[in-house]
Each structure stands twice: as C-alpha cells, then as structure tokens.
TIMIKE-268322 format. One record per residue: x, z, y of N, C-alpha, C in turn; residue in one letter. Coordinates in steps of 0.02 Angstrom, whole numbers, always signed. Layout:
n_px: X, n_pz: Z, n_py: Y, ca_px: X, ca_pz: Z, ca_py: Y, c_px: X, c_pz: Z, c_py: Y, rest: A .
...
***
This chain:
n_px: +3239, n_pz: -1177, n_py: +13480, ca_px: +3199, ca_pz: -1150, ca_py: +13436, c_px: +3114, c_pz: -1143, c_py: +13447, rest: X .
n_px: +3116, n_pz: -1176, n_py: +13518, ca_px: +3045, ca_pz: -1186, ca_py: +13519, c_px: +3015, c_pz: -1243, c_py: +13504, rest: X .
n_px: +3045, n_pz: -1297, n_py: +13472, ca_px: +3025, ca_pz: -1351, ca_py: +13436, c_px: +2984, c_pz: -1319, c_py: +13371, rest: X .
n_px: +3017, n_pz: -1277, n_py: +13343, ca_px: +3013, ca_pz: -1229, ca_py: +13277, c_px: +2964, c_pz: -1194, c_py: +13268, rest: X .
n_px: +2951, n_pz: -1159, n_py: +13338, ca_px: +2893, ca_pz: -1111, ca_py: +13348, c_px: +2849, c_pz: -1133, c_py: +13418, rest: X .
n_px: +2815, n_pz: -1177, n_py: +13412, ca_px: +2779, ca_pz: -1213, ca_py: +13458, c_px: +2728, c_pz: -1150, c_py: +13491, rest: X .
n_px: +2733, n_pz: -1149, n_py: +13556, ca_px: +2700, ca_pz: -1097, ca_py: +13600, c_px: +2733, c_pz: -1029, c_py: +13607, rest: X .
n_px: +2772, n_pz: -1014, n_py: +13573, ca_px: +2820, ca_pz: -951, ca_py: +13589, c_px: +2855, c_pz: -977, c_py: +13632, rest: X .
n_px: +2860, n_pz: -943, n_py: +13685, ca_px: +2902, ca_pz: -943, ca_py: +13738, c_px: +2937, c_pz: -878, c_py: +13749, rest: X .
n_px: +2922, n_pz: -810, n_py: +13734, ca_px: +2960, ca_pz: -747, ca_py: +13752, c_px: +2925, c_pz: -705, c_py: +13663, rest: X .
n_px: +2991, n_pz: -663, n_py: +13680, ca_px: +2991, ca_pz: -620, ca_py: +13618, c_px: +2996, c_pz: -531, c_py: +13650, rest: X .
n_px: +2986, n_pz: -491, n_py: +13617, ca_px: +3003, ca_pz: -424, ca_py: +13627, c_px: +3060, c_pz: -418, c_py: +13590, rest: X .
n_px: +3118, n_pz: -399, n_py: +13633, ca_px: +3180, ca_pz: -373, ca_py: +13604, c_px: +3191, c_pz: -301, c_py: +13628, rest: X .
n_px: +3203, n_pz: -267, n_py: +13573, ca_px: +3232, ca_pz: -198, ca_py: +13611, c_px: +3189, c_pz: -165, c_py: +13650, rest: X .
n_px: +3128, n_pz: -189, n_py: +13652, ca_px: +3058, ca_pz: -170, ca_py: +13702, c_px: +3066, c_pz: -195, c_py: +13768, rest: X .
n_px: +3089, n_pz: -255, n_py: +13771, ca_px: +3097, ca_pz: -284, ca_py: +13832, c_px: +3069, c_pz: -360, c_py: +13820, rest: X .
n_px: +3013, n_pz: -385, n_py: +13840, ca_px: +3000, ca_pz: -456, ca_py: +13845, c_px: +3059, c_pz: -495, c_py: +13869, rest: X .
n_px: +3093, n_pz: -555, n_py: +13838, ca_px: +3134, ca_pz: -597, ca_py: +13849, c_px: +3120, c_pz: -649, c_py: +13838, rest: X .
n_px: +3157, n_pz: -701, n_py: +13850, ca_px: +3135, ca_pz: -786, ca_py: +13843, c_px: +3161, c_pz: -777, c_py: +13754, rest: X .
n_px: +3123, n_pz: -828, n_py: +13725, ca_px: +3148, ca_pz: -835, ca_py: +13647, c_px: +3217, c_pz: -868, c_py: +13655, rest: X .
n_px: +3236, n_pz: -910, n_py: +13690, ca_px: +3311, ca_pz: -950, ca_py: +13672, c_px: +3358, c_pz: -890, c_py: +13705, rest: X .
n_px: +3349, n_pz: -842, n_py: +13733, ca_px: +3404, ca_pz: -803, ca_py: +13767, c_px: +3386, c_pz: -735, c_py: +13708, rest: X .
n_px: +3335, n_pz: -729, n_py: +13657, ca_px: +3338, ca_pz: -673, ca_py: +13611, c_px: +3381, c_pz: -702, c_py: +13563, rest: X .
n_px: +3372, n_pz: -777, n_py: +13560, ca_px: +3407, ca_pz: -804, ca_py: +13489, c_px: +3489, c_pz: -840, c_py: +13512, rest: X .
n_px: +3499, n_pz: -850, n_py: +13585, ca_px: +3567, ca_pz: -869, ca_py: +13585, c_px: +3615, c_pz: -848, c_py: +13557, rest: X .
n_px: +3666, n_pz: -908, n_py: +13521, ca_px: +3724, ca_pz: -894, ca_py: +13489, c_px: +3696, c_pz: -861, c_py: +13429, rest: X .
n_px: +3640, n_pz: -845, n_py: +13395, ca_px: +3645, ca_pz: -830, ca_py: +13332, c_px: +3641, c_pz: -866, c_py: +13294, rest: X .
n_px: +3674, n_pz: -842, n_py: +13230, ca_px: +3698, ca_pz: -921, ca_py: +13177, c_px: +3635, c_pz: -933, c_py: +13133, rest: X .
n_px: +3577, n_pz: -878, n_py: +13108, ca_px: +3529, ca_pz: -874, ca_py: +13064, c_px: +3477, c_pz: -836, c_py: +13109, rest: X .
n_px: +3430, n_pz: -873, n_py: +13104, ca_px: +3341, ca_pz: -836, ca_py: +13128, c_px: +3304, c_pz: -827, c_py: +13074, rest: X .
n_px: +3265, n_pz: -774, n_py: +13063, ca_px: +3228, ca_pz: -773, ca_py: +13003, c_px: +3158, c_pz: -764, c_py: +13051, rest: X .
n_px: +3101, n_pz: -782, n_py: +13028, ca_px: +3044, ca_pz: -767, ca_py: +13051, c_px: +3001, c_pz: -730, c_py: +12998, rest: X .
n_px: +2995, n_pz: -657, n_py: +13001, ca_px: +2966, ca_pz: -627, ca_py: +12967, c_px: +2895, c_pz: -603, c_py: +12971, rest: X .
n_px: +2842, n_pz: -625, n_py: +12921, ca_px: +2751, ca_pz: -612, ca_py: +12940, c_px: +2736, c_pz: -546, c_py: +12904, rest: X .
n_px: +2723, n_pz: -489, n_py: +12935, ca_px: +2707, ca_pz: -442, ca_py: +12913, c_px: +2648, c_pz: -402, c_py: +12930, rest: X .
n_px: +2603, n_pz: -349, n_py: +12900, ca_px: +2554, ca_pz: -319, ca_py: +12914, c_px: +2560, c_pz: -247, c_py: +12894, rest: X .
n_px: +2528, n_pz: -188, n_py: +12943, ca_px: +2524, ca_pz: -119, ca_py: +12910, c_px: +2483, c_pz: -107, c_py: +12840, rest: X .
n_px: +2438, n_pz: -145, n_py: +12860, ca_px: +2382, ca_pz: -144, ca_py: +12802, c_px: +2396, c_pz: -184, c_py: +12727, rest: X .
n_px: +2449, n_pz: -203, n_py: +12734, ca_px: +2497, ca_pz: -234, ca_py: +12680, c_px: +2535, c_pz: -201, c_py: +12648, rest: X .
n_px: +2515, n_pz: -172, n_py: +12572, ca_px: +2542, ca_pz: -130, ca_py: +12532, c_px: +2629, c_pz: -164, c_py: +12527, rest: X .
n_px: +2629, n_pz: -222, n_py: +12489, ca_px: +2697, ca_pz: -260, ca_py: +12491, c_px: +2735, c_pz: -261, c_py: +12560, rest: X .
n_px: +2708, n_pz: -271, n_py: +12599, ca_px: +2727, ca_pz: -281, ca_py: +12677, c_px: +2770, c_pz: -199, c_py: +12688, rest: X .
n_px: +2727, n_pz: -156, n_py: +12681, ca_px: +2752, ca_pz: -98, ca_py: +12699, c_px: +2808, c_pz: -67, c_py: +12655, rest: X .
n_px: +2809, n_pz: -93, n_py: +12596, ca_px: +2878, ca_pz: -78, ca_py: +12544, c_px: +2933, c_pz: -103, c_py: +12548, rest: X .
n_px: +2929, n_pz: -182, n_py: +12585, ca_px: +2977, ca_pz: -226, ca_py: +12608, c_px: +3005, c_pz: -213, c_py: +12679, rest: X .
n_px: +2955, n_pz: -209, n_py: +12715, ca_px: +3000, ca_pz: -190, ca_py: +12792, c_px: +3058, c_pz: -161, c_py: +12780, rest: X .
n_px: +3060, n_pz: -77, n_py: +12761, ca_px: +3115, ca_pz: -41, ca_py: +12757, c_px: +3189, c_pz: -94, c_py: +12727, rest: X .
n_px: +3174, n_pz: -113, n_py: +12669, ca_px: +3221, ca_pz: -139, ca_py: +12645, c_px: +3240, c_pz: -191, c_py: +12689, rest: X .
n_px: +3204, n_pz: -225, n_py: +12703, ca_px: +3235, ca_pz: -304, ca_py: +12760, c_px: +3280, c_pz: -269, c_py: +12819, rest: X .
n_px: +3247, n_pz: -196, n_py: +12845, ca_px: +3278, ca_pz: -178, ca_py: +12899, c_px: +3362, c_pz: -151, c_py: +12880, rest: X .
n_px: +3351, n_pz: -134, n_py: +12815, ca_px: +3425, ca_pz: -96, ca_py: +12785, c_px: +3468, c_pz: -161, c_py: +12800, rest: X .
n_px: +3439, n_pz: -220, n_py: +12759, ca_px: +3466, ca_pz: -267, ca_py: +12748, c_px: +3506, c_pz: -298, c_py: +12805, rest: X .
n_px: +3466, n_pz: -315, n_py: +12857, ca_px: +3478, ca_pz: -319, ca_py: +12915, c_px: +3529, c_pz: -288, c_py: +12956, rest: X .
n_px: +3540, n_pz: -212, n_py: +12958, ca_px: +3596, ca_pz: -182, ca_py: +12969, c_px: +3665, c_pz: -199, c_py: +12950, rest: X .
n_px: +3647, n_pz: -210, n_py: +12879, ca_px: +3713, ca_pz: -220, ca_py: +12842, c_px: +3752, c_pz: -290, c_py: +12856, rest: X .
n_px: +3707, n_pz: -329, n_py: +12858, ca_px: +3708, ca_pz: -399, ca_py: +12880, c_px: +3745, c_pz: -411, c_py: +12949, rest: X .
n_px: +3715, n_pz: -395, n_py: +12997, ca_px: +3739, ca_pz: -372, ca_py: +13058, c_px: +3793, c_pz: -335, c_py: +13088, rest: X .
n_px: +3792, n_pz: -274, n_py: +13058, ca_px: +3853, ca_pz: -243, ca_py: +13066, c_px: +3861, c_pz: -231, c_py: +13147, rest: X .
n_px: +3935, n_pz: -236, n_py: +13155, ca_px: +3951, ca_pz: -261, ca_py: +13233, c_px: +3946, c_pz: -326, c_py: +13258, rest: X .
n_px: +3932, n_pz: -363, n_py: +13209, ca_px: +3923, ca_pz: -435, ca_py: +13231, c_px: +3842, c_pz: -448, c_py: +13252, rest: X .
n_px: +3812, n_pz: -439, n_py: +13291, ca_px: +3736, ca_pz: -464, ca_py: +13316, c_px: +3726, c_pz: -517, c_py: +13305, rest: X .
n_px: +3782, n_pz: -565, n_py: +13311, ca_px: +3752, ca_pz: -651, ca_py: +13324, c_px: +3733, c_pz: -679, c_py: +13249, rest: X .
n_px: +3757, n_pz: -637, n_py: +13182, ca_px: +3741, ca_pz: -673, ca_py: +13122, c_px: +3684, c_pz: -696, c_py: +13111, rest: X .
n_px: +3627, n_pz: -640, n_py: +13132, ca_px: +3571, ca_pz: -638, ca_py: +13105, c_px: +3508, c_pz: -600, c_py: +13143, rest: X .
n_px: +3449, n_pz: -651, n_py: +13162, ca_px: +3410, ca_pz: -622, ca_py: +13215, c_px: +3338, c_pz: -621, c_py: +13161, rest: X .
n_px: +3292, n_pz: -572, n_py: +13171, ca_px: +3230, ca_pz: -591, ca_py: +13140, c_px: +3187, c_pz: -583, c_py: +13186, rest: X .
n_px: +3146, n_pz: -616, n_py: +13183, ca_px: +3086, ca_pz: -626, ca_py: +13221, c_px: +3036, c_pz: -599, c_py: +13196, rest: X .
n_px: +3013, n_pz: -542, n_py: +13209, ca_px: +2951, ca_pz: -502, ca_py: +13176, c_px: +2872, c_pz: -521, c_py: +13203, rest: X .
n_px: +2840, n_pz: -562, n_py: +13159, ca_px: +2774, ca_pz: -573, ca_py: +13183, c_px: +2709, c_pz: -514, c_py: +13128, rest: X .
n_px: +2672, n_pz: -490, n_py: +13182, ca_px: +2634, ca_pz: -438, ca_py: +13158, c_px: +2562, c_pz: -478, c_py: +13156, rest: X .
n_px: +2529, n_pz: -468, n_py: +13078, ca_px: +2472, ca_pz: -489, ca_py: +13074, c_px: +2415, c_pz: -432, c_py: +13079, rest: X .
n_px: +2450, n_pz: -373, n_py: +13106, ca_px: +2392, ca_pz: -320, ca_py: +13127, c_px: +2334, c_pz: -345, c_py: +13158, rest: X .
n_px: +2281, n_pz: -323, n_py: +13184, ca_px: +2229, ca_pz: -327, ca_py: +13226, c_px: +2246, c_pz: -297, c_py: +13286, rest: X .
n_px: +2274, n_pz: -254, n_py: +13291, ca_px: +2294, ca_pz: -199, ca_py: +13365, c_px: +2347, c_pz: -193, c_py: +13375, rest: X .
n_px: +2379, n_pz: -173, n_py: +13415, ca_px: +2442, ca_pz: -143, ca_py: +13445, c_px: +2475, c_pz: -74, c_py: +13402, rest: X .
n_px: +2443, n_pz: -45, n_py: +13385, ca_px: +2457, ca_pz: +28, ca_py: +13345, c_px: +2479, c_pz: +3, c_py: +13279, rest: X .
***
C-alpha cells in the first residue's frame, strides 16, 4: 500500500499510531476518505459512511478499512 500512498508510513488506528502495513494487513478493500469539518457535504456524508462501514464490516473487520485524511487546519 505504501506505493499508493507515498510518504505515508503510519496511521492512527483506534487511537494508536501503527505502521500502515499493519493497519491494513489482510484487508480486502482499502478506501481513502478526504474530509474536513468546515465542509458541509463532508459533515453530512461522514455519518453515512460510518454507518456503511459498520454494516459492511460487522464481525469481519478484514473486509474494508477506511483511511480518513483530514483537510482541517488544526487537530480539533
């Protein structure tokens, strides 16, 4: 996956910084979602995407992983 996300070596997963390869190991599909708090369509879509993620993954967390990329200017 590093070849598709150059420069990205680690991600935060469940509040912990982990290597990208570990975070998506054995995952069938990986999506990259760019969003920002200041973007009204993003604020509307993010909960829909979250519900979809929960339905699709259910007990099988290896079906889909979504990498969230924030376009916000600060961490808050």
